[in-house]
N, C-alpha and C positions, 0 to 999 in steps of 0.2 A: 420449406423452413419447417425444423424442427424447433417448436417452442416447449421448455420445460414448465412444468404447471405446480410449481410447491402449493400444496395446501395443506395446513398444520391445525389440528383438533387438539382443541384446550378444553380439557375439561376435568372436575374434580366432583364427584358426588357428595351429598351429606348422609354420610354411615350412618344406619341404624346400630345403638348401641343395645347390649344385651336385655332387652325388654322382655322380661318374664310375664309368666301368667299373673302373679301377685302384685305386678305395676298396673295392672287395670285397675280402672277408676281410684288411680293412686297417684300416677306419675304420668302427666301429660306431654313430658319432653321425651320423644321418641329418639333422637339424636345424639350421637356421642362427640359433644363438642371437643372435647380432649384429642381424640384421635383424630378427627378433623384437622382441628389447628396444627395437630404434630406433623400430619402428612402433608398439609398445604406449606408448611415451614420447610420442609425436609425437601419436596420438590421443587418448591420456589430455588432454593439454596443451589440444587444440582442441574436445575433443568432451566426455568423459566428466566432468572436473572442472567446467568450466564450465556446462553443460548439468544436472549432479546438482545443483549451486548453485541454478540457476534452478528447476529442478523443486522443490527445498526450500523457495524463497523463496515459491512459488505457493503451496504446499500449505498454508504457514503463514498466508499472506495472504488464502485463499479459507476457510480453517477448516473444512476437512473436507469442501468442493463439491470439492473437482477431486481426481481420482484418477488414477492412470497404474498400467500393469504393465510389468513387465521380463521376458524369459528370457535368463538369462544361461548360457552354456554354460560345462560344466564346467571343460575346460581354457583359458578365457578367466579365470575367477575364478583359475586356477593360476597364469596369468601375471600376474594383479593382486599377487597374493602376492609373484612374483619380482622384478619390474619396478616396479610403482606402486602400493604399498600404501596409499598415501594413498585411491587410488580406491575399495579395496574397503571403506575405511573410509567413503567419502562414501555407498556404497550402503547400508550398515549404517545410517548416520543416516538414510537416507530409509526404512528399514525399519521402523525407531523409529517412525515418524510414524503408524503404521497406515493409512496411506492410498495403500501402495504394496504392489501383489500382485507375487508371484514365481511364476512360470510352470514345470512341470514340460516336460522336455525329454530329448533322451539326452546324456549328459555328453561326448561326445567331438563332438558336431554332425554324426552320421554319416550313412549310409543305408542302416544295420541292419535298419530293416523292412521294406527291400527284398528282403535278400538273407539275414538270419540270426536268426529270432525269437528265440533263447535269446541271443543277445549282444545285442539289442536291449531286451530286457527286462533284464538285465545291467546294460547302460548306463543304463535308466531308472533304476533302483534306486540306482546309483551317483551320478547325478545327484541324486535326491530325497536321499540323506544329506548331499550336501555343502549344499545348500540348508537344511535342519535344522541342520547344524553350523555353519552360517556366520551363518544369519539367524534359525534358530528358528521355522521354518514349513514345513508340509506342503502343498505344491502340491494343490490340487483342479480345476487347469485344467491341460491340456496343449497343448501345441503341437510336432508333430514338425518337424524339421530340416525348413528352408525351406517349411514349410507344408504338406510331403507329406503327403497323405491319401488313403486309400482305405477300403471299407468294412470290409474286416479288420481294419484299424487299431484301428478304435473297437470290436471285441470284445476286443480286447487290453487296451486302456486302460480300459475299464469293469469288468473283471477285475482290473487296478490300483487301482480306487478313484477314479477321476477323474467329475468329473460334467460338465465342458464340454471341448470339443475346439476350437482355432482352425484355420483353412483359410481358402483362399483363394476368393473368389466367383466361381467360374467360370462365363462365359456360357452354355455348352453343358451345363454342369448346371442351373443356375437357369433357363435358357430365359425364361419368362415373369415368372420369380419377382422378388422383389426381395430384396437382401442385406441390408437394412435390419431384416429378421426374424431372430428367432431359430428355429433349426432341430432335428430330431431327426435322427438317423443312421438309416440303413435299418431297422434293427431296433428303433428307438424305445427306445433305452436310454440315451442319452447325447446332451447339447445340442450344436449346432454353433452357433458364430459366424462368418460369413465376412466375410472382408476387403471393404469398399468401395475397389477397386482404383482407381477412378478419381480420388476425393478424395485418397486416401493419396498416389499416385504425382504427384498436382498438387504436393504438399510434397516428397516425397521426390527426386524427380527434375526437374519442370519449375519449380521454384520459381526457380531463377536462369536460366532459357533466355530469354533476350533475344527470341528469334523465335518463342516462344510466343505464340500470339494474346491470351492472357489475362494475359501479364505487362505490369505487376506483381501479384503475390500479394498483397492486403490481407486484412487481419482482416475490414472488413467486406463485401469481396466475397465472402468464404468463407463466412461467415454468411448471406449473402443466398442463395446457392448453397443451402446447408443447409437454411433457411426453406423452399426451393421444393420441397425434396423431400420435407417432411410436409404441402405441400397437398391430396395426395389419401388422407391417414389422418384420419378424421373420428369414430372409433370410440373414441380412448383406449386405442388400443393401444401397448404400449412398443416402442419402435423401438431399434436399436441402430446407430449410425454407427461402424461397425467400422475405426479409423485404423492400422493394422499397417505398420509399416518400422522399417529398419534406424535402430538409436539415434545411429549414425554419420554420419546426415543432417544433424544438427545440429554444425555447425563442422568438419566433415571432409568429408563430399560436398557440401554446401552451406557454403561458409564463411563466417565471421562477418560479412564483408562484403557478404554478399549481404541482412544484414535478417533471416536466418531465427530467431535469437535474440528479437528483438524482435517478432516476429510468434507466436512461441508464447508470449512473455512476456504478450503482450495478449489473446492468444485466450481464455483461462477467463473473463475479465471480461466480453468481448463475449458469448460463450454464457452466462453467468449471468444476464445483464440481461433474457433470456427466460426466462419462466416455463414454456413446453413444454421446453427445452432444459437440460440438466444433464450430469454426468458419472457414468460408473459403471466397475466392476471387470469383468473377464470374467466372472468367478464370479458375480456378482449376476443374469447372465441367467437363471440356475436359478429364481429366486426372482422375477425382475421380469417373465417373460413370462407375461401375462395374456390368453393365449388358446391355443387347440390348436396346437401346434407341428405343421407339416407334416413329412413324413418324406422326406429327399433320399437316393439311392444316389450312391455315387459307385464303379462299378464297377472304374473304373481310377483310377492314382494322377495327382493334380494337385498342382501346386506353385504356389507365387508368383512363378517364375523364366520369363522371356524371354514374348515373345509368345503362346506356345503353352500356357504355364501347365502343364505335364506336366513328366516327369523327364528330358526330352531335355536340358537343360543339363548333365547327370553322366554318361549313359550314352548317348548318341547314337553316337557313333563308334567304330571298331574298338579303338582307342586305349583310351577309355576301358573299354569291355566287357572287353578282357582284362587291364587292370588290376585293375579292380574284382573281377573274377570270381576270378584269380589269389589277391589280396588275401583274400577269405573264405575260400578254401580254405586258405591257410596257415592262416589264423586258428583253422580247425578243428583243423588238425593239431597247432598251438600246445596247443590245449586238449586234446586225445585222448592227447597224450605227456606231458602235465603241466608243460609249459616255462613255468610261471609267470615265468621270468626275463625272456622274449621278449614276455609279454602286452601291457606296458605300451607299448613300439614298435609292435607289430601295431596295437594300437589306435589312436594316433597317428596311424595311416596309414588310418584309417576316415574320416577327417573329410572332409567333401564338399567343401571348395575344392580340395583334390589333384585331384578329377576336373574340378570346373568348369574348373580352368587348362587343361583337354587338350579343351576344347570348342572347334570350328573352325566354330562359326557366322559369318555373315557379316552385314553391314548393323549395324544399330543393337544387337541384342543381341550380335552379335561385339565390336562397341567397349567394350561394359560388360565382359566378359569379360577385354578385355584390360586394361580400367582396373585392376580389381582383381588380376592375376596379376603376380607378382615374375618371371617368367620373358618372355625374348623370342619365344617361340613355343609354341603348344601341345606341339608335338614335343619342346620341350627339357623340359617340365614331365613328361611322358609319360618320357622316359628316364631322368630322375632318379629317378623313382618307380620305374619297372622296376628299376633296379639297387639299390635300396635293398631291393625285393622279393628280389632274387636274392641279397643277404647275407642277409638274413632267414634265407632257404629254406637256407643253407650252414649257418647256426647252428643252425637247425633239428634237420640231421644230425649234428651233433656228437656225440661221445658225451660 
């Protein structure tokens, strides 16, 4: 059987204001509250609220056969509480159905796994506590920020009690293998589910692209593609079509006028018409994998970003490297000096989006970075971030 595994990422950063040199030592508020509120309210109106209503309707309509998973960063839940509490209520209503799985991640959607193991584990626990507090759930599946994963991460996650990790189905790792199978990590202690990026991106990125040869993407066409994926599997093994994407795909990245909501509304019925197709939560791969899972090694970090599917989207150029190394040095100093009054602001600066905005790539990847950035240039994003760090450092040194 082939199981559709839908995981949707729900994340909105606290965006930095235009924090100038003259603000250092004069203004300790680094974030643009007005912009953050406006964006959250807009995305809630276009995506979160209508998408949640639709998912709830589909869950009820299909009586437990339709399942989805969400990963919601801690700072996004904070902003729901501040700006759109009705969205948080709608996620709680979804949680109450029992057909929605919530995943573990870093509270601040950070790159801490690459730079500070202690901070990474603290953010992981902070996020776990929030999911328990808001939804009464304890995640057993983990997805790191931007699906970043490497071998050593699985050791940390295993010790924290997780059973499954989600990451990207990177061709250079898979080689001849298929992302439709579940795998084990390099030490065979934890299961891996790998994003099927071609079909995921057909929905998330290409759905409304009129120059795409397969436009328009219909449910019948999509199901036909999926059926062809299973032709070579005749031994009754359970496969997993891992469709991982930003939740903002629905209504925000792909506008309602594109037909994206109709596509999702009609997909479950079309899937469930076939006896060999169904839906599963990510955690179910642990019990559904009816074969010896092959072990995969990821010696270097991978992610779901850009064509390289590595971490270059955040740490490739000198600006990014300087900003992130300086930040984590300051974070360690803050902890060593017991300056808990500064810890929250420093952690808000660990959010990966800040470094994403500093990316200087060209062509298609560069266009994607520009689309998400609230700044005119990567250099502008860097300057405001470094100015905020300079002010933070001054405050650390205050008596």
